[in-house]
N, C-alpha and C positions, 0 to 999 in steps of 0.2 A: 242708402242701398248701394251696392257695388255697381260701378259703371262698367258694364261689359263692352261698351263701345270704346273704352280706353285701350291703348295699346297693350295687348295681353302678353305677359311674359311667356316664353316658350321653353325655358329651361328650369331645372329644379333650383333649390336654394343655393345661393352663392356665398362664399366666405372671403374675408380679407386674406390677402396673400400671406401665407405662412401661419395663418391662424387655424388651429384645430378646434373642432367642435367639442365643447366641454360636455361631460356626462350630465344628463338631466337629473336633477335631484327629485326624489319622490315628494309629492305634495300637490297642492292645487295651484296651477299657473293661470293667472287671469290675464288674457291676451287681448290687447287692442288690435283691431283689424281695420282695413281701409274704410273710410266713410264714402268713398266714391272711386277715386283712381286706384286701380289695383296695385300700382307700383308704390303706393304709400304703405308698404308693409316693412317692418324692420327685419334685419338679419336674425336678431334674437328670436323674434316671433316665429320665423320660419324654422329655426332650430327646434323650438318647443313643439310646434305643430307636427314636425317630422318625428320627433322623439317621444311624443306622448303615447301612453298606452291607450288612451281614448280621449276624444274631444267632446265636450258638452256644448251643444249649439242651440241657439234660440230657434233657428229654422235650418234643419239639416240640408235642405235643398239649396238654400242660399250659401251656406258655408261650403258645400261641396263644389260650387262654382269656383270659389277662391282656392280650394285645395287642388282642384284639377288644373287651374292656371299655373300652379307651381309644382305639379307632378307629385303631390303628397298623397299618400295612401294612409288613411287612419280610420279607426273605429269611431263612428259618429253616433252620439246619443242625444236625443232631444231634451232640452231643459228650458222651459218657458214659464210664463206667469201661471198657466193653468195646471202645471204638473210639478212645480218646483218643490213644494212641501213634501210630496210623496217620493220625489227622487232623492232627497237629501240622505236618508238612511242608506240607500244603495251607494251613493258617492262616498259616504264616510266608510263604508265597508271596503270599497276599493282602496281608499287611502290607508286603511288599517292593514291591507295586504302589501303596502309599499308601492302602490302604483303611482304613475305620473299622470295626472289628470289636467287637461287644459280646458278652460272656460272661455268661450267667445260669444259675442252677440252678433246680430246681423251686420252691424257696421259700427265702428268706433270702439270706445272703451266700455266694457261690460260694467253693469251696475248704474251707469249714468242714464237714468230713465229707461233702463233695460233690466231684465231678470238677473239674479245672482246675489243680491244683497243677503237674502236669508241663508243661502248656501255658504257664503264667505263667513257670515256671523257664526254659523254652526261649526264650520271647519276650525275657526279660531278657538271656539269654546271647547272643542274636542282635543285641542292641542296639536293639530297638524299644521304644517307650514303653508303659508299663502305667499305666492310670489307674484307681484304686480309687474306686468310688462307694459311700459308706457308706449304710447303711439298716437294714432289719429284720434282727434276729438272735435266734433262739430262745434262744441262750446268754445274751445280755444281758437279754432280756425275762424269762427264768426267774429270773435272779439278782436283778433288781429286785423281782419278785413274791415271792421267797422270804423276804426279810427277814434273810437270813444275811449274815455279814460280806462286804463287797464291796471292801475295800481290797486284798485279795490273793485271787485265785482262779486255779484251774487247770482248763482244759477238757481232758478226756481222751477225748472222743468216745464211740464205742461200745466197750464191753468185749468181749473175745473170747466167742464163743458156747459154747466148751467150758469146763467147770468148771476143769480144771487150769490152763489158760492164764489164765482170769479171776482165779483165786486168786493166781497169780504177779503179775499186774499190780496187783492190790489191795495185795499185800504191799509193792510198790515205792512205793505212794502213801500208805501209812498214816501216815507221820511228817511229811508235808508240812504246814506250818502255814498252810493256806489253805482256803478253800471249794473243794470238788471238784465239778465239773460233768460229767455224763455224758448221753449219749443212750441210751435203751433202748426196747425194744418191750414191748407188753402181755403177750404170751405168755411172755416171759423175766423179767419184773420180779420175780416171787416168788422164783425161784432166785437172782437177782442180789442182792436185798435180804437174803436169808438169809445169803449168803456175805459181804456187806458187814458185816452185824452181827457175824459171827464174827471177821472180820479187823480191821475198823476200830474196833470197840468202841463205847462210848457216844457218840453224836453227835446233833445236830439234823439232821433229814431233811425234805426237801420234794420232793414229786412234782408236776410240773405237766404239763398236756396241753391241747391245743386252744387254745394261746396266741393271743390276739387274735381268736379266733373266737366264735361265738355261745354255745357251751357251754364256754367257758374254765373250767378247774378247777385247783385246787391242794389238795393234802393235806399237812398239817403234823403232825409228831410225832417220836417216837423210832422206832428201827428196829422194835421189837416192835409198836408201834401201827400202823405202816404195813404191816407184814407181815400183820397181822390185817385191815387195811382192804382190801388187794388180794386177800386170800383170800375175803372176803365179797362184794366188789364188784370183780371183775377189770377193770382199765382196758383200753380198746382203743387201737389206733394206737400212735404213737410218743410217748414221754415225755421230758421233761427232768428228770433226777434231780440234786438238789443236796444235798450232804453238808457240814455245818458242819465247821470245823477241829477237830483233836483238842483235848481238854481240856489246858490248860496244866499242865505238871509244875512244881509249886511247891517241889519237894524238892531243887533244885540247891544244892550247897554252894559255898563260895568257890572251891575247886579246879576244879569243873566250869565255873563262870562264867569263870574265868581261861583254862581250856582252850578254851572256846568262843570267847572273844575272840581268842585267839592265831590261831585258824583263819581269822578273817575281818577282823582289824584292818588288815592291810596292804592288802587289797583295797578295803575299805569306808571306812576312816577311822574316827576315834574316834566321831563323832556317829552315823553310820549303823550302825556295828557295835554300839554301845551299845543303840540302839533295837531291833535285831534280837535280840540276846541277852536283853534285858529281856523281850521278848515270849515268847521260848522258855522262859526260866527262871522267870518269875513274879516276879523281883526288881524293885524300883522302878527306874525308868530312871536316876534320879540316882545310885543306889548303883552300878549297872553302869558308868555314865559315870566315876565316881571310880576304879573298878578299871581301866578302860580307859586313863585318863590315867596311872595309875601304871605300867601295862605299857609304854605308849608312852615315858614318860620313861626307864624302865630300858633299853628297846631303843635309845634315842637316845644313851645315854652311851657 
């Protein structure tokens, strides 16, 4: 949510010296907005919000606060989970008329655990242009703050509220060799961490909240440490939960390395397959590469 306690801008959109505002192209403009600090808005986003014929907002009251902070007057229309399907034909009609339509969520990048996916899909299918405007993202901000591996990560959104479904989803994710990122709420975080610890095993864990706001917070540790932390000091609001990748299994034997390479060699090629299997197996990359070359030479004969 937007942090109205942040220093609020008093002037309208500003532009780089000597830079003129380009005309806004008709189509659907998907605009990222601040996740907390109002100043985390891009110049291009301000241009689009100023020049759009209308703005589709998850919560028009929340978006109006952002527009008022930058002295932007625009037609606001609600588009949320409960009315998206019914709103799509109207939006497509506006696009058919050559209108410039902007889509925003309450905070961050639309479609990321927010409404808009169905609209964008139908817009593409109807042949109209979709313009993504990158900007603030709680997922990426949390990843940067966490200090966890960022070369591979998987965003899994909100886990199911019911324990059985949550456990099923966690079981499907436990072997993925990447940092896992979730959204979660304060009231559910204790139960969520407890089940994560049971299913995912020993991992590095980071909880972040209030990202970019005045009281930004991060808690670092293992599952048992963070379970104790949220028990003694329950966090409020929404959190970004980041889980480090599983510990590398260094017990692979030659047969397992060969089997792993055979599964991916034809799709990835020798170099990429070797790198992937080396990371999974704990073997030195040069040794896996030698095995991969041998397998390829045998297959080519």
